[in-house]
C-alpha positions, 0 to 999 in steps of 0.5 A: 381710555373710558369705561367702554373701553375697559368694561370690567377688571383685568388681572394686573399681577397674577399669583400663580403658585405663590409666584407673582407675574405681570399680565401683558394684557393689563400692561397693554392697557396702561401703555394707552393711558396718557392721562395722569392717574389716580391710583386707589388700592384696597387691601384687607383680610379675605371675605371682608367686602373689599370688591364691593367698595371698589365696584361702587368707586367704579360706578358699577354694581358688578365688576370686581368679583364678590365672593360668597364663600369662605374661599378668597375670590380675588387672586393677585392684584386686579385692575380697573381703569375708569374715567375720573368722575370728578377730574376731567382728563384724568384716569381713576385706576382701581386696584383690588388685591387678593384677601390677606390671611386666607387659610388655604394659602401656606405662604404668608410672605406672598400676602406681605408682598401684595400689601407692599405692592398696593402701597408702592403703586397707589396714591390712596391706600385703603385698609379694609377690616371688620368690626372695631379697631382693637388689638386683634385688628392691629395684630392683623395689620402686622404687614405694615411693620414689615415694610421697612424689611421689604421696601427700600427707598434709596439704592444706597446699601448704606442708607438705613431706611428703618430708622428714617421714616421720612424717606417713606413719607415722601412716597407713601399714599394717603391712608384710609381705614374702612371699618365694615359691619360697624355696630358700635357707637362712636363715643369716648368718655361718654362724648360723641366722636368722629370716625377720624378721632376714633382712629386717632385714639386707637393709634395712641401709644402705650407708655413703657419699654417692656416687651408687651409695650413694644409689641403693642406700640409697634403697628401704631408707630409705623401707621403714624410715621408712614402715613401722615394723612389718615382718614377712617370710615365706618360702614354698618351692615349693609343688610340682613346676613341672608341677603349678603350673598346677593349683595351685588344685585340688590338695589339701594332701597333694599339696603340699610339707608345709613350704609348707603349714605356711608358709602356715598360719603366714602366714595365722595371723599375718595373722588375728591381727596385722592391725589394724582400718583406722584413720584419724587420730584413732583413727577406725575404718573400716567399709564406708561409710567405706572406700567414701568413701576409695576414691572420694575417692582415685580421683577425685583421681587421675582429676583429675590431683591427688595423693590427700591423706589429710587431705582424704580424712578431712575429706571423710569427716567432712563426710559422716558428721557431716552424717548423724550430725546427722540421726541425732541429730535422728531419735533426738530426734524418736523419743524425744519422740514416744514420751514426750510426750503433748500438751498436757503438764499443766505446762511443767516436764513438757515441759521434763523430757522434752525435756532427757532426749531432747536428752541422748540426742541429744547422745550419739548425735552425740558417739559417731558424729562425728569431725573436727568442725572448729570444732564446726560440726556440733555447733553445727548439732545445737544449733540444730536441737535448739533449733528442735525444742524451740521447735516442741514448745513451739508445738505444746504451746501450740496443743494446750492452747489448742485443748483449752481453747477446746473445753472452754470452749465445751462447758461454757459453751454452756448458759450462753450459751444461757440469756443469749440466752433472757433467763433472767438479764435479770430482778431478782436475775439478776446474782447468779444469773449470777455464781453460775453462772459461778463453778460453771462455772469450777470445773468447768472448772478440775477438768478434767484435762490442760488444759495450760499455756494454761488460765488464760490461755484462761479469762481471755481468754474471760471478758474476751470476755464483759465486756459481757454481764456489764456489761449484766446488772449494769446491768439488775439493779434489785434491786442498790443503787448501792453494791452495783453500785459494789462489784461493779465494783471486785471484777470490776476486782480480779479482772481485775488479779489474773489479769493479774499471775498470768499475768505471774508464770507467764511470768516463771517460764517465762522462768526455766525457759527460761534454765535449759534453755539453760544446761543444754543448753550444759553437756551439750554441753560435758560430753559434748565433754569426754568425747570427747576421746579423739580428741585422746588418740588422736592423742597416743598416735599421736605417742608411738608414732611418737616411740618408733619414731624414737628406735629408729631413731636408736639403730640409725643411731648404732650403724651411724655414718650421720651424715647420716641421723642428723641428718635423724632428729634433726630429725624427732624434735624436730619430733614432740616439738613436735607433741605439745606443741602437740596437748596444748595444743590439747585444753585449748583446744578445751574452753575455746573451746566453753565460751566459745561456750556462755557467749556464746550464753547471754548473748545469749539472756539479753539477748534474753529479758530484752527480751522480758519487759520488752516483755510486762510493758509490754503487760500493764501497758497492758492492766491500765490500759485495763481500770481505765479502762474500768471507771471509764467503766462506773461513771460510765455505770452512775450516769448511765444507771441510770434508762434501763436498764430500757428496754434490749432485753435480747436485744441487750444480752446477746448474747455477743460471738463467740469469735475467738482466731484469723482465719477464712477469709471468701472462699475462693480455690480453683482461682481460684474465689471462695466464701463460708465458711459458718463465717465467715457464722455468726460475722458473724450473731451480731455485733449491734454496729455494725462497723468494717471494715478491709481490707488489700491489696497485692502478695504478701510485703509484710508486710500480715498483720503490720500486721493482727496489730498492729491485732488486738493480737496477735503471731500470727494472720494467717499471715506468710510467710517464703518467696517464696510467698504465704501468705494465700489468698482474704480472711481475717477476724478479729472483735475488740472495738474497742479505742477504741469500746465496743460496736463490733466491729473487723473486720479483712480480710486479703487474699491477695497480689496479683500472685503469679507462681504464679497464671495468672489476674490477674482474680482479683486484681481481684475480690479488690481489688474486694471489699476495697473493697466490704466495708471502711470503711477501705481500706489499700493496702500497698507497698514502697519509694517511690510512684513510677510503678512503684508506681502502675502496680502499683495498676492494680486501681483503674483497673478498678473501674468495670468490676467494680462497678455503683452502680445496677441500671440497665444504662443508667447510665454509671458510668465518667464519673461518679465521684460514685456511687462516692464515696458508698460508697467507704471511706477510703483509707490508703497504707502504704509499707513499708521506706521509707528516704528523707528526707521532703523536697521542694525541701530542705524537710520534708514530711509523709507526707500531703504526700508522697502528695499530691505523688505523686498530682499530675497531669501537665498536658496 
């Protein structure tokens, strides 16, 4: 933002009827200032020419209002943001405050808050007064003695900031005293002195412990303690008093030449020596950070609390660190979005891209975060990055699976059509079929960028065609019994080998994941170690304060102020102790974070080891089942050899449909049920007998999880993790029956009943009725126990006779005759989830079936 964007000042903090309020227009301006800010505030009695000096610092003749009457013109605190004239890419923020001590104001407390806010917000604080520094001038500066009653350095109520000025020195601005209308000579004991020496002499303490000495010394002690760096400027009257009312329109040659020179020297000093506004820990303040400080301090005053420096910094850290986490995540997303092309050829390729993007994201956070107490935000970043990584892994998996399935369908569809036409159902057909299959496998494997699922999807596809391969093998009359037996063994060995290969790939992937976890935590620790300049900055601050305290002690020793010297000695000892504690904490921070990383890594190691053991057991179970199946097929091959030619080749050689995931069978769109044609096409291709298992129950009771288990998969039917129902309509998954050869298991997962989002409960009744009509086994899923509430929730069963007819004759009364229903109704299974009771009745153990039977007993009339 330049001065062109802000041609004049705006009110930052309004003073309306003695109440301080923040101006939203000024906050908007601060929000747009991304550069570091140098904040110069001026305070002083009303009608002492403060605004004139601030206009000069802004490089303008007019801007802040110059009063020409006995009334104070500036109300509250006004702000003007201009480009810094000597520091490129910095903004100079000028704060002009209302005149203190205005006779028309009744509430002096308001002046004290204006004074305190000017100190809290600035990096250079200018106190503007008229004439010499005498006792009257000191008495008028009583606001400085009230600071410890109005500002807290720490949030802890036990901290005694009144006694320890070191806490204030860390964040108090540099002090400049501007003496206006100076008409005296700068002399002491007949010798010329500088304005700074004049200020130093004026701040000397008066020996003694009487009330008079205490009153005299108090403002001087406060200035010396709170403002270790002090500067003084004197300004001659600018012109004759009659021209003062037109001061802002006068040219420099119309003003006193010495005054013009003094203003130039003052401006040059402010530009060259005023520092960037810095918070505890070396945090550079920009516009948004200054905005946060303004809001925090004014809100505290409005709520009757004391403005607290520590709380303001922590509140700012909360806001900025939270935004920094999102900034780092956005950078990660951008980098991955630009670099990653899914599916990646290997898992390592995705891993390398993730590591590079993660390192940059951590760097973004480390560079922009501060005051991250207990590393809460860094841990949040680590958790979000891990989630993003898992999402990319999942997307990569899906992209590879989808691409491979489409590729297999494209490559093998001609072979499937040939099998349906009976091309291989002839003598010698088996060898032709195997030869063709091998050629197509080779073609598939030669295709680029199939991704990490290439082998697994191929093996699942080939396994789904085992029955076709077996049928062609058994019907090929040119093969001898020995050749068929050898071929069965070969297929068995190939399948076992493929399973072992997939298991090995999973172990390699597991190892890569563990290495990634370790490297991720190492990267966090490494960059955190490099970020320790925050703590080093704190050490430097304490060293600087300690040096100033020692200088002050030396001066008091010379002047013989025993009581003040003792107080100061205690402050120095406290500072030395804090320095040691801070130095120790730097090392502890690194050690604690490294320990956290180690613990998280160990937990992940255990978790992944358990997962791998489970995966290995599942694969071993699959291998054993496959071997058993091959043995059964071998026996069947010999016992049914003579009958094989009589088989219907068209039926035997029909491929099982590929269903890697469920598909919607009956769609529920805006409470209207429609059948999905894609699902019907799959059903048309199934020539085997089907076992149909349907599940129904209230929404969010875990039905889909059970159905995925029946399919032998961890994923498939959608599992919800919110209060919303995930499944809509009826979804279908056709898989080979695990214990009935040449049968297909059809799983039907229904939408959750009783969803509060649905207005028409009639729709639930139809879903329930369809599940009953279509299934051979009907599973009802509920939570807790089978009590009256659970039975009332199963009211859908009482509505079946109103929704289903067993005969076409409209005169038949099915309500009174349940025998018609029993003839076609499925078997009934009730699954009771989250059951935490003991299966006992009258202290005697019972079975689950006994529990159900007892729950269904009728109450006698």
